[in-house]
N, C-alpha and C positions, 0 to 999 in steps of 0.2 A: 403415514406416508403422504406426501403432497405432490401433486402433479402440476407442472409448470407448462402452461399452454400459451402459444402465440397465435392470435387469430387475424393478424394483419393490421391491428390498430396502432397508430402512432401517437406519441405524446403531442398534446396540442402545440401547434406551431412548428413541429419537426418536419423536415423535408425528407421524402422517401430516399432520394439519392444519398443524402448525408447520413441518414439512419443506416442504410445498407453499408456504407463505408465504415461507420462506427462499429456495427456488429461484426464486420469483417475483421477489424482490429481485435475486438473482444474475444471472438470465437476462433480466431486464427484460420479463417476460411476466406476464399476469394469472394469478392463482391458478387460475381456471377453465381457462385455456389449459394451464397446467402439468399440471393433473390430467388433462386430455383427452389431452395428448401423452405424458406419462410414466407415468401410472398407469392405463393402459387394460387392464392384465393381460398385455400382451405385451412382449417385450424391444424396446428402442429403441436405435438407434445415435445417440448424442448428437453425436459429432464424430469426425473423423479428424485425427491430428496426426503430425508427423514424428519426434519424439524421445521417448524414455522419460521424460526429465525433465519435458517439457511435459505428457505424459500423467499423470504423478504429481501435477503441480500441479493439473490439472483434477480428478483424483480427490480430492485433499485439499480443494479448494474445495467439491465436492459433499458430502464427509464432514462438513465444518463446517456445511453446511446440513441434514445429517441423512440423506443418501442415499448408498447404496453404489454407486459407479461401478466397473465391471469393465473392465480393460484387456486387450485381445487384440492380439497382434502379427499383422500381415498380411504375407505374403511379398511382396517387391517384384516388380512385373511387369517384363518385359523392358524396356519403355519407361522405367519408373521407374529401372531399374538403370543405364541409359546416359545418362539426362538429366543435363546439367550442373547442379550444385547452386549455388544463389545464395549468394554470400559472406555470412557473418554471419547465416545464416538462423535459427540458434538464438536469437541475440540479438533478432532481429526478432520471432520468435514470442513470446519471453518478454515483450516489451513490451506485449502485449495480454492478459496473464493476468488472471483475475478478482480477484486480490488487490490490484489497482490499484498494483502495485509498478513502479518505473521500471527498465527493463532497463539493463544496462551499455551505455554509449554507445560505438559503434564507428565509426571513420572508414573509408570504403572504401579498401582498400590500393592502392598504386601497382602498375602492371604494367610490367615492363621489356620492351624490344623482344626479339623472338624470336631475333635474331642477336647478342644481348649475349654476350660471351665472358668476363665476369667470373666469379670464383668464386662459389659459393653464399653464402659469408659476405659478400662485397662486395655482392651483389644484395640480400641481406636488410638490410644496413646502409643501402643506398640507399633502400629502401622506408621504413625506420624514420625516417630523417632527414626525408623528405618528410612523413610522417604527423606527426612531432613538430613540424615547422615550421608545418604547417597548423593543428594544435591550438593552438600558441602564438599564432598569428595570430588565431585565433577568440577565445581568451580575452581578448586585449588589446582587440580590436574590441568585444567584448561589454561590457567594462568602460568603455572610453573613448568608443566611437562612440555608445553610447546616451545619453551626456551631451549630444550635439550636437542642437540644435534647428534646423530649417530656417529659412532667411531671415535669416541674420545680416547685420549692416550692412556696407556696402562700404568703410567707412573703417578697414579693417584696417591696423594698424601693425605692422611687423615688430619683434618683441622681440629683444633681444640679451642676451648673457651679460655681466653686469657684472664688474668686477675683484673686487668683494667676493664674488660668487658663485663665481668661479674659485678664490679662496682657500679657500672652503668645500669645493668639489669636490676640490681637492688634498688637503685634510685627510681627506676621506672615502675617498680612494684608498689605503687600506691594502694591504699586500702580500697579505692574505688576502681581499681583496674578490672575491666571486664574481659579484655582479650589483648594478647600481644602476639605478633607474628614477626619472624626473623628470616631475612633472606641473606644468604652468604654469597656475595658476589665474588669474593676472593677465591673461594673454593670452586665456584662455577668457572672462573677463568682458568684455574689450574686444570680442570677437567677438559674444557674445550673453549678456547679463546673466542672462536667464532660465535658461540652461543650467547656470549655477553656483549654482542655488538648492538649498537642502536638500531641498525637495520633489522636485525633478528627480532628485537623487541617490538619495533614498529609493526612488523609483519605478523607477529604471532600473538601479542597480548591483546585480547578482545576488550572492547569497552572503553579504551582510552580515547581522548580527544584526537581528532585528525591533526597530523603534523606535530604531535606532542614531542616525540623524541628528536625529530629533525630540528625543531625550534630550539631545543636544548643545545644541540650540536652547533647551530648557527651562533649561539651566544657563547660558545667556547666551553660548554659543559658536557662532557662525555660521561654521563652518569654510570653506564654499565662498566666502563673501564676505570673510572676514578673512585667509585664507591667500594668500600670493603664490606659494609653491612648496612642493610636498611631494616628498620623496625617500624611496624605499623601498630598503633595502640588505640584502644577504645576505653574511655573511662565513663562510668555511669554514675550519675547522681540523680538529679531530677530528669535529666535527659542524657543521651549518649553524645560524648564529644570525642572526636577522632583526631589523631595527629601522626606525623611521620618523623622519625629520627634517622637522618642519613649521615653516615660517617665515612671518611675517606680523604682522598687528596683533592679537596674542594676549595675553590677560591671564592671568598665572599663577594668580591666586586662582580664576578661573572654571574653568580647566582642572582644577585640584585638586579643586574642588567637584564637577565632573562625574565624576571618577574615584571620589571618595568615595561619590557617590550611586548610581553604576551598578555598581561592582565592590567597593567597600570597600577601605580602605587597611590593609595588613598592618603596615607600619612606615614610618618616615620617618627618614632619616639623611643624612650628608653626601653620599652618592651620589645621593639623590633620594627619590622616593616608590615604595615597593614594594607591588605589588598582584597579584591573580590573577583570571583569568577563571573564572567558575563554569560548569561544563558543565550546561546546563539539563535534560539527559536523565537524569543520575544525581546531580546536586548535588555532584559532586566538583570540588575545586580543580584548575585546570590548572597548568602550569609557572609559576613566579614571573615577573613582569614588572617592569620598572623604568622610571620616567618622570623625566627630568631637565628641569625647567621653568625657563626664564628668560624675561625680558621679550622678547616677539617671537619666541621659539623654543622648541619642545618636541622633545625626543628621547625616544622610548619604544620598548620592545621587549624582546628577550632581554637580561638584565643584562650578559652578557659583551660583547655588541655595543654597548650603550649606553655602558658605561664606556670601551670602546675609542674610540668616537666622541668622547665628551666630552673625553677626554684629548688627543686629536689636535686638536680644534677649539680648545681653550684654548691649546695650544702652537703654533697656526698651523703644524702639521706639514706638511712638503713631501710630495708624492705619492711613494709607494713603488711605484706601479703606473702605467704609462703610459696615461692616459685622454685624452690630447690630441686624438686623432682623434675621439673621441666628443664632447668638449667643443666642438670646432669646428663640429659639426653641430647644436647645440642651438638656435640662433637660429630663431625662428618655429615651433618644434615644440610642439604641445599636450602630447604625451607622447613620451618617449623611454626606451628600455630598452637597457642594454648588459650582456651576459653575457661574462665573461672566463674562458676555458678551462672550458667547461661540464661537461667530464667529471669535474670535481672534486665535482660535486653528489653528496652521499651522504645526502640526506634520506630519512626513512622513506616507505613507499609507501602509507600510509593516506590515503584520500581521492583523488578523481579528479585534482586538479591535482598533488598530490605524486607520485602514481603516474606521471602523464604526464611530468612533469619528470625524474623519476628514470630513466624508460625512455628519454627523449631523451638524457640524459647518458651512458647506457651505450653509445650508438652514435655519440657525438660526440667520440671521442677525438682525431681529427685537427683538430678545430675550435679556432681560436685565440680568435675573438670572434664574438658574435652581436649585431646591432643591430636593434631594432624601433622604428619611429617612426610617429607620427600627426601630420600637419600639414595645415592648412587650404589649400584651393585657392580663390583669389579669383575666378577666372573662372567656375567652375562652382558656387561656393558649396557645395562639398563637402569631403570629407576624403580624403587619400591616406595609405594605410597601406603602409609599406615594411619589408621584411625583408632583412637582409644577413648572409650567413654567410662568414666569412673563415677560410682554412686554407692552410697551406703545402703540403698534400697535393693536388697538381693532379689526380691520378686521383680522389680523393674528390670534389672539386668537379665534375669532369666526369661522374662516375657519378651524383651527386646531381641534377645538372641534367637528365640524360637521364631519370632516374626521375621527377623532378618534372614534366617535360614530358609523359611518358606518363600520369602520374596526372591531370594537367589534361585531356588529350585524352579519357581514358576517362571521367572524371567528367562532362565535357560531354555525352558520349553517353548516360550512364546517367540523367542528370537531364532529358534533352531532353523526355521524355514528361510527367513529373510537374511539372517546374519550367521551362517554356519561357521565362517572364519573367525567370528568373535567368541565362539564357544570356548576356544583355548584361553582367551583373556579371562572369561568368567571362571574357568576352571582354576586359574591362578589366584582367584579372589578367595581368601581363606577367612573363616570366622572362628573365633575362640572366645570363651568366657570363663570367668571365675566367679566367686561369690559377689565381688564388688567391681568387676571390670569386664567390659565388652570390647573385644579387639577385632579389627578387620584390616587386612592388608592385601594389596594388589600389586603385582610385579609387571612392569612393562619391559619387554626385551629391547634388543638393539634397534628395531624398527618402531621406535616409540611414537613418532608422529603419525604413522599410518595406523598403528594399533589404537592410539588415542582417538583419532578421527572416527574410526569404525565403531569403537566402543561408545563414543559420545553419541553417534547416530542411533545406535541400538537402544540407548536410554531414552532418547527423545524421538521416538519413531512415529511416523504417521502412515496411514493407509488410505487408499482410495476406494477400498471395497466397502460400500455403504449398504450391505445387505442384498446385493444383486449378484453374488458370486456365480450363480448358475444361469443368470439371464443373458442370453446370447442375442445380440442384435442381428438383424437380417444382413447377410453378407453383401457388401458392395465393394468391388475392386476399383482402386484408383487407376483410371485409364491413362492419366498423365502425371505420374509421380516425378518429383525432381530428379534430374540426372546429375550424377557426380562423376566427372572424368578429369584427367590431367588437363591443366590449363596454364596459361601464362599471361602476363600483363599485355603483351602485344596483341592478344586476341580481342581486347576490349574495344568497343566502338563508342564514339562520342554520343552523349545523350541526344535523343531525337524524340520529339513529342509524338505520341500515338493517340491520345484522346484530346479532341479539339478544345473542349472546355476545361476539364480538370488539369490538363497539362499546360494550360495557359498561365498557370501560376509559376511554372518553372522556366522563367525567362533567361536565367543565367546558367551557362553550361560549365561544369567542372569535371572534365573527363567524361566518364560514363554517367555522371550524376547531373540532374537538373535541380537548381536551387531557386527559391523565390519566396516572396512574402505572401502568406496565405490570408492573414487577417491582421487588423489593427484594433486594439481595444483600449478602453480607458478604465483603469482599476485603481481606486483610492487616489485619484488625481494624477496618476502616472500613465504614460502611454506604454502599452505592451504590444510588441511585434512578434507574431508567430511566423517562423520560417519553416518551409516545407522542403523536403529532399526526396527525390525519386530516381530510380534507376531500373532499366529493363534488362532482363536476361543476363544477369551477372552469373558467371560459372560458380557452381558449388554452393548455391544458396540453400540453407537448411533452416528448419524450424527452431533449432536450438542454438544456432550460431549468432554471434554479434559481428557481422562482417565489416561494419563501418562506424566511425564516430565523427560527429560534427563539432567543430570548435570555432567559436567567434573570437577573433583577435582584437577587433576594434570597430567602433561606429563613429563616423566623423561627419562634420558639417562641410559646407562648400569650401571653407578655407583650410580644411584638413585637420581641424581641431577635434580632439577626441570628445565624444559625448557619453562615453561609458562611465557609470558611477564606480567609485571605489567599492570593492567588496567589503561589506560590513555585516555585523550580526543581524539576524532576522531576515536577511536577503540571500537569495540564491546567487551563486557566483556565475555571472554571465559568461565568463570565459571558460567555465568547466565543460569538459567534453560530454556530449550527449549521444547515447547509443542510437544508431540507425539499424533497426533489427526487425521491422515488421515485414514479413514476406507473405505473399499469396499468389496463387496461380492466375494467369490471365490468358486471353486468346485474342487474336486479331486476324484480319484478312490480308494476305499478301499474294498478289497475282491471282486473286480469286479463290485462294485456298485458306481455310481456317488453320492458323498456326498457334500452337500452345506455347506459353512462356511463363516466366516468373517475374514478379515485381518486388522490389525492395523500396520501402518508404519509411519516413520518420519525420519528426518535427521538433522544433526547439522554440521556446518562448523566452524573449529577453525584455526586460523592463528598463525604460529610459529614466533618467533622473527627473525628479519633480521639476516642473517648469519647462521641460524640453518637449516641444511638439514634433510630430512626425514630419512636418514640413521642413524642419531644420536638418533632418537626416539626409545627407548626400550619398554616403557610401556605407555599406556593411562589408567588412573584410573578415575572411576566415579561411578555413580549409577543411577538407574531408580526408581522414586517414582510412584507407581501405586495405583490408587484409584478404588477399586472394588465395584460396586453397589450391596450390599447384599440384599436389599429389594427394589422392584420397584412397584410404584403405577401407574395405568392407569386411565386416565380421558378422556371421550369422550365428545366433544362439538359439538352440532348440528349446521348445517348451518341455517341461515346466520351467518357467523363468525365475521364480522366486529364489532369492539367495545367490544367484549366479553373479559373478564379479568379472568384469573385463578391464584389463589394464593395458593401455596402448599409449606409448609416447608421453607418459606422465599424466594421462587422463584415466580416471577410474570411474566406471559406470557400474552401478549395482541395481539389479532388478529386485523388486519387492512383490509381496503378495498383492494380487489385484483381481478384480472381477473377470469373468470369462471373456468379456469384450472390452478389456482395458489393458493399458500398459502403465505401470507405475515404476518409475526409476529415479535414482538420484545420481548426480555425478559431481566429482570434486577433482582437485589437482589442476591441471592445465585445461580448464573448462572451455577455453576458446577453440579447442580442437574438435569438440563434438559438433557435428553438423546436423545430423538427423538420426532419429531412431524410428524405423518403420516396423509395423506389424505385418507379418506374412501369413497367408493361409497355407493349407497343406500342399498347394501347388506352387508355392514360392512366389505368389503374386502379392503385390503390395496392396493392403486393404485401405479403404478410405477411412477417414476419421470424422467424428461428429462433434468434436469439441476437445479442448485441452485447457488445463489449468497449470500454471507454472508459479513457482515460489522460490525465494531464497532460503537456504538452510540456515540453521541456528548459528549465530556468531559469524556469519559470512563464510562458513566453511565449504560452501558449494551451492549447487542448485538442484531442484527436484521438479519433476513433471508427472502429471497424471493425464493420460490421453485416452479418450473414449474411441473405441474401434468399431467399425461396422463389419462384424463377423467374428468368428472364433480364431483366436491367436494361436497359430501353430509354431511360430518362431519369431524372433526379433532380428532385425537387420540394422547394424550400427555403422554409420558413416563417420569416419574420423579423418581429419586432415593431418597427414604426416609431415607436410611441408607447406610453408606460406611464402608469398611474395608480397611485400608491403609497398604501398604507393600513397603519396600525398598529393591531393588536388586542391590547389589554392583557388579562391574565387573572390570577386568584388561585385557586390550587388549595387545597382544604381536605380532600379525600379522599385520604389517603396510602396506604391499604391497597389492594393489587390486588383487583379484583372477585372475588366468589365465582363458582363455576361449577357449575351443577346437573349431577349425574351423567347421562350419556346413557343408561346402563343400570346396574342394580345388579350388583355383583360379589359372589359368595358368599365368605364367609370360610372358608378351607380347614380341615378338621378337624385337630386336633393331631397332629403327627408322633410317634407313640408306638412302643412296642416291636414291635407287630404290623406297623406300616408299615416299620420298619427291617428286620425279618426278611424281609418281602416284597422289599425292595430287595436284600438279600444274595443271595436265590435267583433274582433276575430275570435274564433274558437281554436282550441288546441288540436293538433292533428291526431288522428286515430292510428296508433302504431300497433299492429298485431305481432310483428316480428322485428326485433332490433337487429342491426347488423352485427355479425360475429357471435355475440352472446347476450343473454338478457341481463339487465341491470339487477343489482341487489334490491333496489327499491325504486319506486316511481310514484309520481303524483301529478295530477293535472292542475295547472294554475294558468288558466286562459290568459293569453294566447299560446301558452307554452306547455309542452309535456316535458317534465323534468325527470331525468333518469340519473340515479346515483349508482355509480359503478364500484366505488370503493370508499370506505370510511375507516380510518385507522388512527389510533392514538397510542403513542409510544413515548420514550424518553426524548424523542426529537420533536414532540408536540403533536398537534392535530393535523391530519391530512385528509382531504376530501377530493375526489375526482368524479367527474360525470359529464353529462351533456344535456343541452337544452334543445328541444325540437320545436319548430314552428311550421305553419303552413307555407308551402312553396310560393304561394301567391302573395304573401306579405312582403312589403317593400323594405326588408331588413338586410338583404344580401349585400355584403361588402361594405357595410356602414360601420364607422367607428363613432364612439361617443353617444350612441343611441340606446344601448341596452347594457344592463349590469345585473349581476347576481349578488345579493347581500345575505350573508349568513349572520343572523343575530345571536343565536345561542344553540347549545346542544343540551340534551338531557341524558342522564345515565339510566341504568336499569331500574333504579329506585325513584326516578322522576325528578331528581335534583337537577337544577338548571345551572349551566356554566356559560357565561357571556363569551362571545367570539368577536362580533362586530367587525367583520372583514368583508371587503368588496372586491370583486374581480370583474373586469369588463367582458362582455360577451360579443364575439365576432361570429356572425352567421355565414356559413358557406353552403353551397350546393353539394349534394351527395350524389356522385355519379352523373350520368348524362353526358351529352356532347353538344358543342356549339357548331352549327353549320351556317355559313354566310351571315354570321353575327346574330343568329337566332338560337337560343338555348333550347335543346330538346332534352327533357328530364328522363331519368330512369324510372320506369313505372314501379319498380320495387322500392325506391327511396324517394317518394314525392314530398320531400320536406327540406327545410333548411336546418342545419345543425351547428351548434356552437359548443365546442369542448371547453371545459374549464378545469382548473386545478387550484386548490386552496392549500396554503400552509399557514399554520398558526403555532409558532414555536412555544408560546407561553400557555397553551391550552393542553392539559393532559387529563383525560377522562377515561375511566375504565368502563367497558361495556356500554357504549353509546347506543341509546334506544331511539332517539328522535333528533331531527334537524329542524330548526325553525328559522325563517327569514322571509325575504321578499324579492320579487323580480321588480326591477326599476327600469322604466322606459322614459326617454326624454325627447321632447320636441324643441330643437334649438331655435332661438329667436335672436334678433339683432346680431346677425353674423358679421364678422370682421375678418380681414386678411392681413397677415404680416409677412413681409418679404425679408429673408435672412440669408447671410452668406453661409456657404458650406464650411463647416468646421467640426472637428472631433471635440466633443465636450458639450457644455451647456449651449443651447441655441436659442431658447425662448423661455420667458417667464411671464405668466399672466396673473390676473387677480386670484385665481383659484388653483392653478397648476403650473408646472414647469416641465420642459422637455429637454432631454440630454441625449446626444448621440454617443453611445457607449461602445459600439463595435461596428467595424467596417469589414465585411467579408467579400469574397468574390461575388459580385452581383447582388449584394444585399446589405442594407444598413439596419442596425438595431438601435432602438431608442428606449430609454426609460422615461416613463411618465409618472410624475409624482403629484399628488393632490387629487382634484376631482376629475375623473375620467370624462365626464360629460362636457367639459369645457372645450376640449379639442375634438373637432368634427371632421378635419381634413388635413392631409399632409402630402405635399407633392414636391418633386425635385425637377430642376430645369438646368439645361446646359447653358453655355455662354451665348448661344444664338437664341435663347428663349424657348427652345423646344422642350416639351415634356419628356423626361427620360425615366419615369417611374410608373409602376403599377399602383393601383389603390392600396393605401396602407392597411395593414391588418394586425389585429391583436392576437397574441398567443400568451399562454401562461405556462412557462417552463418551470416545473417544480415549485409552483405557487407564486412565481414572480412575473406579473404581467409585463409584457414587452410589446412594443410597437415595431413591426417589421415593414421595411420598404424595399421592394425589389427595384433595382436600377439597371439600365442597359449600358450606361456609361457614367464616368465620373461627373457629378453635378457641380455647378458653381454656386447655386443658391437653392433655398427652400422657400416654399409658401406654406404657411400654417393658417388654416381657417378655424376660427374659434368663435364662441358665442358668449355673450355676457349675461344671458338669461335663458332659462329653459322651462317648458311646461312638463309636469311629471305625471306618470301613471305608475302607481305602486300596487303590486299584486302579492299579497301575503301567501305563504305556503307553510305546511308542516309535513315532514316525511317521517313515517315510522319505519325503523330499520329492523331487519330480522334479528331474532334473539342470538343467533350464532355469530353476529358481526364482531 
């Protein structure tokens, strides 16, 4: 068990206000609540987790927000040590991390009977074959079952395999055929024409490229309506080659036009049309593909497979592989898959499906054939899925049957609490076996889509109960829970700023929303503009709702010309809608009284084309689509909650097992209707929350949430919007610069670091520190004039990470100077004493700790009579296990031969000297961020001035955010020019050090 503690420390360079705002977004709490809970001056335990990896992910999430989270290992209690560990707990924990990343999907393993006498290898093989079969069944049902719509007509006619099709199937049966699948679209249309529409396929088939089916329709190809059969084939020789054969009423010119418009044609020869799919993430071409197009038939896929099929079809080649058994079962099947000797599969393991199939192949050496079918059942208007595994190894069949039966029994027990309605589906899953055949079948009734979704969720289930089922948090009642009442658009008020500084961003009013430019940044030579949106006290705001979306329609110059780039691979679509869904409570004074309210906020980043500067932007046009819940229904569900299902207005909410002070639920269907799920105590009061993690469900089938509650949950209160009123608010932004920020207090410009100051530094001693702020470092060493404290050293797949602080005497003239001090890490040693070079440098910027300034005179805090410089290192190329020592040196510089350069204000490179260069990379409200490359000691001063020549900046200061040193300059108004003070020569003071790290590091 690991304890995550926050003691108030910020990441170097992070600002308190911004960090509180970031943590508010991360933890779904109001900024006021974050400040009250975490910044009260005392250490707070944020969370307890089971694994070091999960603790590190939480720590990284806090660090991105600007806060330093400390990890402490807790010894396991006797009870914890003997408690059985839930299978796949790490994967389940990872599914609810702040980064919103999907955890690896894990199927619950089968359990063999205790009296099983097979060898360990046979047991493991039996487990894997059951898992592989279950996953294969899930994948096919997901792809085919979702096509099925309830209520198909009862005039179903059994389709048969024609002689022409048998000739084709024989030609496809090459000796290298690994697998063949057949989809009968003609039968599907006879059963239900709506199920074979492009819209149904686009909505229901997971994993296809965006806009795939609609792009076919635009090219005049309605594949679901025009195709009679589609065959998918995989041939294996040295590698697996796949191809599709599509037959039906197909026009070659339209198919060719679709390929040309969607992928582009590389060349065309006697073999057919050669093209390549472009990877949208990196714009790289994939492996070449070949399409052979004839009237009524298209063969496309890997060139080797396509040429093999074309040759055999033209020559009416006889079957080289016996597929007669499979062909005889095809009549009346919507879908049928046959795999021949699956152990031949040698595909790469990138991607979930490829990995699952390769894993299955590794344990299916004894298997001769695998059949998987989907056929309609007339009596129940449902679909029956059948899986059949054939092998001459009777022991393999017997072992697999026993393992599958145990898996089925154990799964029924495990899901009984959370998925009681799915038990009926599992009860219809039947298992049979003979000496050389294992069969499984599963029947879905008329409500196949709902049954499938629930069954699918039960297979890939997650839980938020991380071993704290009986741990009850101290009860705290939410004194100001969100209010959900009937509302209408006429009640909304125009946006009005309520916070003088933060709301200065939102200069443009769009109905109840304020819109504005939060920051400008330079990334990879392109200008990025971050837009912010904010609204106060909108009715019916809930934690689970997405009430608004922001859409940018155009960015123009002064002449009205569009500056937006064309959407291309590797780039986000600027015009795509962005959800505005971050809500938190707020309070303000009205007529001397404190009034509670709710805030809705969000942001969108858009990138301008290369070569377009922000000064060229005259207008940003767009709109906000807002969905107001006009009628809200409340439903209360009594504890115990696990397994209870609520269905309201097309929204389905399922509660799952959770810790005593947690809510764990998932919802699907019309997810926009769910506004809020509150935990209630036994007095029906809404309980406060201490954190929440939300994630998307597998294949985009819905959403899930795990909420930590302050108190014992006696009931859950669900708020559902039964009616909406939609509104669109258009806007035009004309203020492109982030707003100015008046200085909260003036900061003195430090005196020049001269010879006397350098001499004082040479003679100084390190401060004596008996108690470090918040927590003691892992290691410390004295390297006069500095006391060096190492707070964290970590080496992982991401490289080496070092964090700590340097302390000097308060009387030393280092305060607020840049270019004077550096920390150099030369090398690290592992536990065996082996040395690994690092050779990384980070500038040190010393600040005062505590104290106050009265009438321009600084009064120190007697508890912190020192200067402190936080530092952060990252070295991606250094990976060392069990680091035992750090070696390096402190470097101090006395600048000589100072010079000054005056430069115009511009985003991008502003100055380049003999040893370094300076680039303005980000412009935020009241702050400029610079990258400094080269020798940090060359730059000793940076100031900003307005057109009148007045100084409009505070002294520049260094920070190292995630190991990347940046120079920050606070500004009170938009400058017109910069002054950079630099030196061509410096005198050096080098102080070597070596830090021994504890063995448990």
